[in-house]
N, C-alpha and C positions, 0 to 999 in steps of 0.2 A: 718582193719582200716587203717594200714600202706600202704598196697597195693592200696587202693582207693586214698590215699593222693599222692602216687607216680604217679598214673595214671593221676590225675588232674594236677599235675606240669608238667608232660610230655606233656599234651594236651595244656596247656598254652604256653609252650615253642615253640611247633609246630605253634600255632597261631601267636606268635610274629615273628617266622622266616618267615612265609608265608607273613605277612604284610610287613616286611622289604624287602623281594624278590619282592613283587608287587610294592612297591614305587621305588625300584631300577630300575625295568623294565620300569615303567612309565617314570622315569627321563631319561633313556637312549633313550626311544622312542621320548620323546619330544626334547631332545637335538640332537638327530640323524636327526631330520627334520630342524634344524637350519642351516643357511648358513651366511656367512659374505658378506655384501653389497659391490660390487666391486667399483672402482673409475671410474667414468663416465665423469668427467670434461674434456673438450678438445675433446671428441670423437664426431663423427657424430651420428645422431639418429639411423641410421642403425647399426653402430658398438656398440652403447650402448644397442640397443635391443637385439643383438646377445650375449652380455656379461651377461645380466641379464637373458635371457631365458635359457641359459645353466645352471643356478643355480636354475631354477625353479620360478624366480621372474618375475614381470611384470614392464613395465616402462610407465609412463604417462607424456607428455609434458604439463605442467600446465600453464606456462607463457612464454612470449617472451619479451626480453628487448634489448635495444640498448647498445652496449658495444665496446669502441675503442680498448680494449685489446683482447677480445676473437673473433676470426674470425667468420664471418657470418655463420649460420648453425650449429656451434658447441655447445655442452653443456657447460653451464657457471656455474651451480650450481645444487646440488641435495640434496634430503632428503629422507631417512636417510643418514647420512654422511657415507663415505667409512669405512669399517671395522665393522660397526654396525651389531650385530647378530640379524637376523630376521628369522621368519619361512618361509618355502617354500610357494609360492603363494602371498608374500607380494608385494605391489605396491610401486615402487620407483618414486617419483615426481621430475621432472627436469625442469630447465628453459633453453630455448634456446636463443642464441645470434642472434641478427639481424645485427650485425656489427655496424660500426659507423653510426651516425645520417645523413642521406642524404635527409630528407624531411623538408619542411617549414610548421610550424603550420599556418593554415589559420585563419583569423579574421572572425568569424561568429557571433559576437554579433550584435544585431539588426535584424538578419535574423529569418525567421520562423524555427520551429523545423525541418520540412521536408527538407527545403532548406539547413540548417546547416548540417543535416546528409548526404545529397548528397555531399556537399562541402568536408566534412571530409573524406568520403569514396573514393572520387575521388582522394585523395592524398595518398591513400593506408593506411589510419589511420581508427580507429574505435571509436565508442562511449563507453566509460567506464561506465558511469552512468549518469542519468539525474534526476535533482530535480526540483520541481515546487514550485513557490512562488506566492501567490495572490497579484496582483497589481491593485489598482483601477484606477490609472492614465495611465497605460500602457496597450494597447491591449494584450489579451491573445495570447499564442503560439508564443512568441517572446523571443529570447535568450538574457538574461540579462548578463551573464558572462560565462567564459570558463576557464578551467585549464587543460593543460598549456595555458598561454596567447598566443596571436598571435605573431608569429616569434620567439618563444622561442628557444634557441640554446641548452640548457641542457636538451633535451627531453630523458626520460628514457624508457618509454613504448610507443607503438603506439596506445595509447588511449587518448581520450579527454573527460573530464566531463563537462556537461552543466548544467547551471541554467536557466530554462524557466519560463516565466510568466504563471499564471493560472487566470482563471476567479475568480474575487473577490466575495465572498458570498454576498447574498442580506443583506441589513442592517435590522436588526430586531429591533422591538419596543414592548412596553408593551401596550396592548390595554387599553385606558382610558374608563371611564364610561361616556356615553352620555345621560343616562336616565334622563328625566325632561327638556331636552334642546330642542329648536325648530329645526325642520328638516332642515330648510334653512341654518342656521348658521353652523350646523354640517356638511352639505354636502360641504360647501365651505372649512371648515377646513380640511376634508378628501382629497379633490382634491388638496389643497396646499401641503399636506403632502406626496402625491403620492399614495394614496389609491383610490379604486373605490367604488362608491355607488351601493351596491347590490339591492336586492328585498326590496320593501317598502309595507308592508301590513297595512291596517286600521283595528284596532280592532273592532269587531262586538259589536254594542250597543243594549242591549236588550230593546224592545219597552214596555213602561209602560202601565198598564190597562187604565189610563186616556186617553192616545193617542188612544187606541182602541175604546174608548167610543165616543170621540169627532169626530171621522171619520165616516162620513154618508156612509152607504152601503145599496144597494138594497138588498131585500131578495133573496137569491139564487145566487147572483153575486159573482164570486171568488175575493178573495182579491189580488189586484194588488202587484206584488213584489215591494219592496223598491228599489230605485236606489242605486247601490254601491257607498259607500263613496269614495271620492278621497282625496289623501293626498296633502297637501298644504305646503308651506314653514313655515306656522305658526303651523303645526301639532307638537304636543309634543310626544317625544320618550318615549315609554313604556318599551321596551326591545331591545336588540341588539345581533347580532351574527356576530363575535366572541364576547364572554363575556368579561367584563372588567377584566384585570389581565392576560389574555392570550398573549403569545408571537406571533407576527404577522410580516411578511415581507412587504416591499414596493411592492404595486400592488395588496394587498389582497382586495377582495370585502367584504364590511361591510353591512349586511342587518339589517332592523329596523321593529319594529311593532310600530305604532303610533296611536293617537287618535285625 
């Protein structure tokens, strides 16, 4: 019994030692792959690329800004900061200086989107973002505002954001009920509101037996077809499409069945 207990304690000690050794080796392996990010501010892109590649890192020029302090083409900021511990293969993002501002921001308000883009790119600038706003009074595809404004002197980035007009959505209405009203007055109401009159069908009227009896027919002669009924302004509406309560937009065709 004592020998078995000693064997169990020895096995447990060996397992604990193996776990500690494994964790230590893993920690050494992980930290062995870590490097300190070098300082890149003030270097050229080629110099910065050589500095990070020698440590197994990567570099990506994420943005460009105007700067009166940092010469054109030099790195002006970086992330992660110098001295930060990262693993090999990590990407260091940098911003590059464009030097002092030497470009005049053009005034593109009132121009079309295409003309504004051409005007901006001709100055060596770019479009940062473009937002659209529906405007009923102003034609679509026209620049309403820009940022930075025209002739701005404190230009930070070589990008301009634009606000452009978009087509206003058609006005929506809730279809009223025209059942029981005369077709003539309803047609005028629809036209005044900007709607169209669709198909108008006359409901079929069943012929009564008395009408068949009073109609003289020769033996063997075929029954002549009744002439199709015609809708008149006085015809009364029995049903409509779209139905009452549905949402419709201006220009929708409204069809009726009348009697």
